[in-house]
C-alpha positions, 0 to 999 in steps of 0.5 A: 549486439547484446540485448537485456531481457525485459522480463528479467529486468521487471523481476529485478525491479520488483525484487528491489521494490518489494525487498524480497523474491517472495513478495516480488513473485506474488506481485508478478504472479510468478513462482519464486523459482521463476523469479530467482531464475530470471535474476540469475540469468540477468546476473550471468548476462551482465557478469555482475552480482546485482543482489547482496544475499548475505543477510536475511533482507535482500539488498542491492549491490552498487552495480544493482543500484546503478542498473535499477535506474536504467531498468525503471526507464527501460520498463517505463518506455516499454510499457508506454510503447505497448500501451500506445500502439496496442490499446484501443483509444478508449475515452472516459472517466472513472472516480476512484475512492481511496482512504487517505491513509492507504493512498501511499505508496501504492496509488501513485504507481497505479495511476501512472501505469493506468495512464500509460495504458489508457492515456485518454481515460481519466481517473479522478482520485477521491481521498476520504474516510471509509465510511464516507466512501461507502456512502458515496459508493452506495449513492452511485457517486464513485465507481471503485472504492477501496476500504479499510474495515474488519469484515467484507460486505457482499460484492466486495473483494479483499485485496490484503489483510494488514496488521494495525500497529502503533506509530509515533515520532522517531525515537519518541517517548509519548507512548510511555506516558499515562494517560496515553495521548492519542491523535485521530481524525474524528471519522477514523474507523480505527479510533473506537476499536483502539480506544476499546482495546486500551480500556480492556487493557486498563490503560488510561488514555486521552485525546491529544487533538480533535481534528479532521485534518490528516496533516494536523494529526501527522504534525502532532504525532511527529512532534512526539505529542501523541501516538497513532495507529496505521496499517503496516506499510502505509505510514509516512517516513516521519513516523516510526513503529513503536517497539513497546514490548507489550506495554501497549495492546496488540491491535490485530488487523484490518482488510483492504477491500475493493468494491466496484460498480458494474459499468460495462467498460470491459477491459478498462475497468478490469485492468484498473481493478487488476492494477489495484489488486496487484498493488496491494497483493503480497502484503504482510498477513495480519493476525486473525484477531481483528480490531472491533469497530 
């Protein structure tokens, strides 16, 4: 009987999800050489090429695509078994606050993994704006918050630093028009800094829509009626990064920070914090200059 190496399968899935060995190594807390060796052993065990390395971006071969589905199921089952048979039956509830624009794609995976490890612990997800989350955290209404901000306040931890970039409709032309039409929620922490950058660059602008509804902003931008800015990698699939060639100002970057109340919950809290850190670790590094907010 032949057995597949679950550790190698985990590395394979990580490479497929992150698009490269370097990011996968960071996500798994392994060296690049260790991940590469595991992939090599997996390919040798199956006598199949799983990754297409002919271009700069690693892609899956047809055999790799087929294996990926099986690998995900095997790892999910492994993690479920391990969590249910080895974890103490903790009970309780945490309130996790996350800015709405960075919920995807990371948070659903975090919630799923945490629920597998601690099936009797509930995580209540609160999605809002950074300013509101920090106020609720200060009042003790939220246990853990993530924020998007230029700096870091005492007691926090920076998980990633991401570039802030321009987005519009796929194939859109709204970014070429003057005045430049912007779409932002009223409480968006990026809004004032972006407007200031446009003023400094001498680019006239106007607000295309005034709304606190994220769906309204997304609909306006995807209809090519305005442009928006988001952290790289957090944009919805119906947005496209604007290749403006210098026609719009560069925006620098922002931190994704984590703040946590000391709840005395031991391994539960630490595991949730580590899942959150791992979900955002290895993200692209932002330019040193940050947006003024």
